[in-house]
C-alpha positions in Angstrom: 7.5 -32.8 -5.3 4.5 -34.8 -6.5 4.2 -36.2 -3.0 4.5 -32.8 -1.4 1.8 -31.4 -3.7 -0.5 -34.3 -3.1 -0.1 -33.8 0.7 -0.7 -30.0 0.4 -3.8 -30.3 -1.8 -5.4 -33.0 0.4 -9.0 -33.2 -0.5 -10.1 -33.7 3.1 -8.6 -30.4 4.0 -9.6 -28.2 1.1 -13.0 -29.6 0.1 -16.3 -30.3 1.9 -17.1 -33.8 3.0 -17.6 -36.4 0.2 -16.2 -33.9 -2.5 -13.1 -34.8 -4.4 -10.9 -32.9 -6.9 -12.2 -35.3 -9.6 -15.7 -33.9 -9.0 -14.4 -30.4 -9.9 -12.7 -31.3 -13.2 -13.9 -29.4 -16.3 -16.6 -31.1 -18.4 -18.5 -30.2 -21.5 -21.4 -29.0 -19.4 -19.5 -26.8 -16.9 -16.1 -25.2 -16.2 -14.7 -25.1 -12.7 -11.6 -23.3 -11.2 -8.4 -25.3 -11.6 -5.2 -24.9 -9.6 -3.1 -24.7 -12.7 -5.0 -21.6 -13.8 -3.1 -19.7 -11.1 0.1 -20.0 -13.0 -1.3 -17.4 -15.4 -1.0 -14.8 -12.7 2.8 -14.8 -12.7 3.4 -13.8 -16.4 0.4 -11.5 -16.2 1.9 -9.8 -13.1 5.1 -9.2 -15.0 3.0 -7.7 -17.9 1.1 -5.5 -15.4 4.4 -4.3 -14.0 5.7 -3.4 -17.5 2.4 -1.6 -18.3 3.0 0.3 -15.1 6.5 1.4 -16.2 5.1 2.6 -19.6 2.1 4.3 -18.0 4.3 6.2 -15.5 6.8 7.2 -18.2 4.5 8.3 -21.0 1.2 9.2 -19.2 1.6 10.0 -15.5 4.9 11.9 -15.8 3.6 14.3 -18.5 0.4 14.8 -16.4 2.6 15.6 -13.4 4.8 18.1 -15.3 1.6 19.7 -16.7 0.5 20.3 -13.1 3.9 21.9 -12.3 5.1 19.1 -10.1 8.9 19.4 -9.9 11.0 16.4 -10.6 13.8 17.2 -8.1 13.8 15.5 -4.7 14.7 16.8 -1.3 17.8 19.0 -0.9 20.9 16.9 -0.6 23.2 17.2 2.4 26.7 18.7 1.8 29.2 15.8 1.4 31.2 15.1 4.6 33.2 11.9 4.8 33.2 11.7 8.6 29.5 12.2 9.0 28.7 9.9 6.0 30.7 7.1 7.7 28.7 7.6 10.9 25.4 7.8 9.1 26.1 4.6 7.1 27.2 2.8 10.2 24.5 3.7 12.7 22.1 6.2 11.0 21.2 7.9 14.2 23.8 9.4 16.5 23.4 9.6 20.3 24.2 12.7 22.4 27.7 11.7 23.4 28.6 10.8 19.8 27.2 14.2 18.6 29.4 16.0 21.1 32.5 14.1 19.8 31.6 14.9 16.2 31.1 18.6 17.2 34.6 18.8 18.6 36.1 16.9 15.7 34.5 19.0 13.0 34.2 22.3 15.0 30.6 22.3 14.1 27.6 23.2 16.3 25.7 20.1 17.6 22.4 21.4 16.1 24.1 21.8 12.7 25.3 18.2 12.8 21.7 17.1 13.8 20.4 19.0 10.8 23.0 17.3 8.5 21.7 13.9 9.7 18.1 15.0 9.0 19.0 16.3 5.5 20.9 13.1 4.9 17.9 10.9 5.8 15.5 13.2 3.8 17.5 12.8 0.6 16.5 9.2 0.6 13.0 10.3 0.0 11.7 10.0 -3.6 10.7 13.1 -5.4 7.1 14.3 -5.4 7.0 13.5 -9.1 7.8 9.8 -8.4 5.1 9.6 -5.7 2.5 11.3 -8.0 3.3 8.8 -10.8 2.9 5.8 -8.5 -0.4 7.1 -7.1 -1.7 7.9 -10.6 -1.0 4.3 -11.7 -2.7 2.8 -8.7 -5.7 5.2 -9.1 -6.1 4.2 -12.7 -5.9 0.5 -12.0 -8.3 0.6 -9.0 -10.8 2.7 -11.0 -10.7 0.3 -13.9 -11.0 -2.9 -11.9 -13.7 -1.4 -9.6 -15.8 -0.3 -12.5 -15.4 -3.7 -14.1 -16.3 -5.4 -10.8 -19.4 -3.3 -10.3 -20.6 -4.0 -13.9 -20.0 -7.7 -13.5 -21.5 -8.1 -10.0 -24.7 -6.2 -10.6 -25.7 -9.0 -13.1 -25.1 -11.7 -10.6 -27.5 -13.2 -8.1 -25.1 -13.4 -5.1 -24.7 -9.6 -5.0 -28.3 -9.3 -4.0 -28.6 -12.5 -1.9 -25.2 -13.6 -0.4 -26.6 -17.1 0.4 -26.3 -17.8 -3.3 -22.6 -17.9 -2.7 -23.1 -21.2 -1.0 -26.1 -22.9 -2.7 -24.9 -25.9 -4.7 -21.3 -25.3 -3.4 -18.7 -26.3 -4.7 -20.4 -27.2 -7.9 -20.8 -23.7 -9.1 -19.6 -23.1 -12.8 -16.8 -20.6 -13.5 -17.8 -18.0 -16.1 -15.2 -16.2 -18.4 -16.0 -12.8 -16.8 -15.5 -14.2 -13.3 -12.2 -15.9 -14.3 -10.9 -12.7 -15.9 -11.8 -10.6 -12.8 -10.1 -13.0 -10.4 -6.9 -13.5 -12.4 -6.3 -9.8 -13.1 -6.8 -8.9 -9.5 -4.5 -11.7 -8.3 -1.9 -10.6 -10.9 -2.0 -7.0 -9.7 -1.4 -8.0 -6.1 1.4 -10.3 -7.1 3.0 -7.3 -8.9 2.6 -5.2 -5.8 4.1 -7.9 -3.7 7.3 -7.8 -5.8 7.4 -4.1 -6.5 6.9 -3.2 -2.8 10.7 -3.7 -2.3 11.5 -1.1 -5.0 8.6 1.2 -4.5 8.5 4.2 -2.1 9.3 3.0 1.5 6.6 3.8 4.0 6.2 3.5 7.7 3.8 0.5 7.5 6.0 -1.5 5.1 5.6 -4.7 7.2 1.9 -4.2 7.7 1.4 -3.7 3.9 3.6 -6.8 3.3 1.3 -8.8 5.6 -1.7 -7.3 3.8 -0.4 -8.5 0.4 0.4 -11.9 1.7 -3.1 -12.3 3.2 -4.7 -10.9 0.1 -2.8 -13.3 -2.3 -3.4 -16.2 0.0 -7.1 -15.5 0.3 -7.5 -15.1 -3.5 -5.4 -18.3 -4.2 -7.2 -20.5 -1.7 -10.7 -19.2 -2.5 -10.1 -19.8 -6.2 -8.8 -23.3 -5.8 -11.8 -24.5 -3.6 -14.2 -22.4 -5.7 -15.2 -19.8 -3.2 -14.9 -17.2 -6.0 -18.4 -15.8 -5.6 -17.8 -14.4 -2.1 -14.2 -13.6 -3.3 -15.6 -11.2 -5.9 -17.6 -9.4 -3.2 -14.5 -8.9 -1.0 -12.4 -7.6 -3.9 -15.0 -5.1 -5.2 -15.6 -3.8 -1.6 -11.9 -3.2 -1.0 -11.3 -1.4 -4.3 -13.9 1.3 -3.6 -11.9 3.2 -0.9 -8.5 2.7 -2.6 -9.6 4.8 -5.5 -10.3 7.8 -3.3 -7.1 7.4 -1.3 -4.9 7.5 -4.4 -6.9 10.5 -5.8 -6.4 12.4 -2.5 -2.7 11.7 -2.6 -2.4 13.0 -6.2 -4.2 16.2 -5.2 -1.8 16.6 -2.3 1.2 16.2 -4.5 -0.3 18.7 -7.0 -0.8 21.2 -4.1 -4.5 21.3 -4.6 -5.2 21.4 -0.9 -8.9 22.0 -1.0 -9.5 19.1 -3.4 -7.2 17.0 -1.3 -9.2 17.7 1.9 -12.5 16.9 0.1 -11.2 13.6 -1.3 -9.7 12.6 2.0 -12.9 13.1 3.8 -14.7 11.1 1.2 -12.0 8.4 1.4 -12.3 8.3 5.2 -16.1 7.9 5.1 -16.0 5.2 2.4 -13.2 3.4 4.2 -14.9 3.3 7.6 -18.3 2.5 6.1 -17.0 -0.4 3.9 -14.2 -1.8 6.1 -15.7 -1.4 9.6 -19.4 -1.6 8.6 -20.3 -3.4 5.4 -17.3 -5.9 5.5 -18.1 -7.5 9.0 -21.9 -7.2 8.6 -22.1 -8.4 5.0 -19.0 -10.4 4.2 -18.0 -12.0 7.5 -21.7 -12.7 8.2 -22.0 -14.8 5.0 -18.6 -16.5 5.3 -19.1 -17.5 8.9 -22.8 -17.9 9.6 -24.6 -18.4 6.2 -21.9 -20.8 4.9 -22.1 -22.7 8.2 -25.9 -23.1 7.7 -25.8 -24.0 4.0 -22.5 -26.0 3.6 -21.1 -26.6 7.1 -17.5 -26.2 8.3 -14.5 -28.1 7.1 -10.7 -27.6 7.6 -10.0 -25.0 4.9 -13.2 -23.2 5.9 -11.5 -22.3 9.2 -8.4 -21.1 7.4 -10.4 -19.0 5.0 -12.3 -17.3 7.8 -9.2 -16.8 9.9 -7.6 -14.9 7.0 -10.7 -12.8 6.6 -10.6 -12.0 10.3 -6.9 -11.0 10.0 -7.9 -8.7 7.2 -10.5 -7.1 9.6 -7.7 -6.5 12.2 -5.7 -4.7 9.5 -8.8 -2.6 8.7 -9.0 -1.5 12.4 -5.3 -0.5 12.3 -5.7 1.6 9.2 -8.9 3.1 10.6 -6.8 4.2 13.6 -4.3 5.9 11.2 -7.2 7.6 9.3 -8.7 9.0 12.5 -5.3 10.1 13.6 -4.8 12.0 10.3 -8.3 13.5 10.7 -7.5 14.8 14.2 -4.3 16.4 12.9 -6.3 17.9 10.0 -8.8 19.5 12.5 -6.0 21.0 14.6 -4.1 22.3 11.6 -7.0 23.2 9.5 -6.1 20.9 6.6 -5.0 17.4 5.7 -1.3 17.7 5.6 -0.3 14.3 4.2 -1.0 10.6 4.2 0.5 9.4 7.5 2.1 6.4 5.7 3.3 8.2 2.6 6.8 9.0 3.5 9.9 7.3 5.0 10.5 7.9 8.6 12.6 11.0 8.8 12.1 14.6 10.0 11.6 17.3 7.5 13.7 20.4 7.0 10.7 22.5 7.9 10.5 20.8 11.3 14.2 21.4 11.8 13.9 25.0 10.9 11.1 25.4 13.5 13.2 23.7 16.1 16.2 26.0 15.5 14.1 29.1 14.9 17.1 31.2 13.7 20.5 31.0 12.0 23.0 28.8 13.8 26.5 30.3 14.2 29.4 28.0 13.5 33.0 29.1 13.9 34.8 29.6 10.6 37.6 27.1 9.9 40.1 26.5 7.2 39.8 30.0 6.0 36.1 29.8 5.2 33.7 32.7 5.9 31.4 32.8 9.0 28.5 31.4 7.0 30.2 28.2 6.1 31.6 25.4 8.3 34.0 22.6 7.6 34.0 21.4 4.0 32.1 24.5 3.0 28.8 23.3 4.6 26.2 26.0 4.6 24.8 26.4 8.1 21.9 28.7 7.4 18.6 26.9 8.2 16.0 26.7 5.5 12.9 28.7 5.7 9.6 26.7 5.5 8.8 28.3 2.2 12.0 27.0 0.6 11.4 23.3 1.1 
């Protein structure tokens, strides 16, 4: 293991020419980032996760209930052993299989399709759970962004990004900078782990890549003391996240006008910061200014490659935002975050496709409104969802 670590942390890869790890050891005069400091992120990530559970239970949940947000989730599909077996095995049934199930159960094909939709929808978390998750993220982003702004406005590199590279890597690590970095890193580690238990979204893999890129960037930039430019990246990204979570909370609370306003603000801030300020300000200093002041070295290429990957993700999310905005214009409102729910059709869409009550022959002595196993075939009206 010692040999592997020595190979991984090779000085010629991570540090500029003629700089060694011994040069960055802490002294009485100055403190520098140390790789072992990163171990603090794991217990702190666990603490943040526990704080989240307490926050959601005792703060977010009462707030949600006070806003009349219901705790119940989507309507559950009537239990049917045959359909459940098919759903568990293949999730989606093709046309030929649907016809076979229709004959076997003496159900209309549309009714079976609706059962599958309801069965998929019941995997969705309740609006209460989504509100609590968004409120936790909103609270953390607001706190860490406020802290970052207060910290950065006292620094020289906020006003002149070339100060990120003067005297690099012999730039001392202050207590405020160390705290800012470790708390942010711990939060993203907690998101990395909780993503597997949190609400499943359409862009799960994209978000997982985002968390990996973020944690890698923060880890590498801390170890080779690129923390000054790292603080600029972190603060810039937190600005839009606050508004996104606020808009989602307003949506869950059915405050549509407020949701629309917050979403427009989020879209503007996101596009300005991620497609404007980020490439012009951040990528400019990490690629061009650092090349002039310090010069390239192996990990410099890796660092800029990850920052470029982050910009690719920004473009993808900007596409989603524009897509939602176009839908909002056509519908007259922002309906939802396009990545907020798992991939399944809603009962409302199903009701619109059917348009009227579906007739199913009565079997086993049931009335005409109920099919096999007492399944109610009446389609739900949009107002009943």
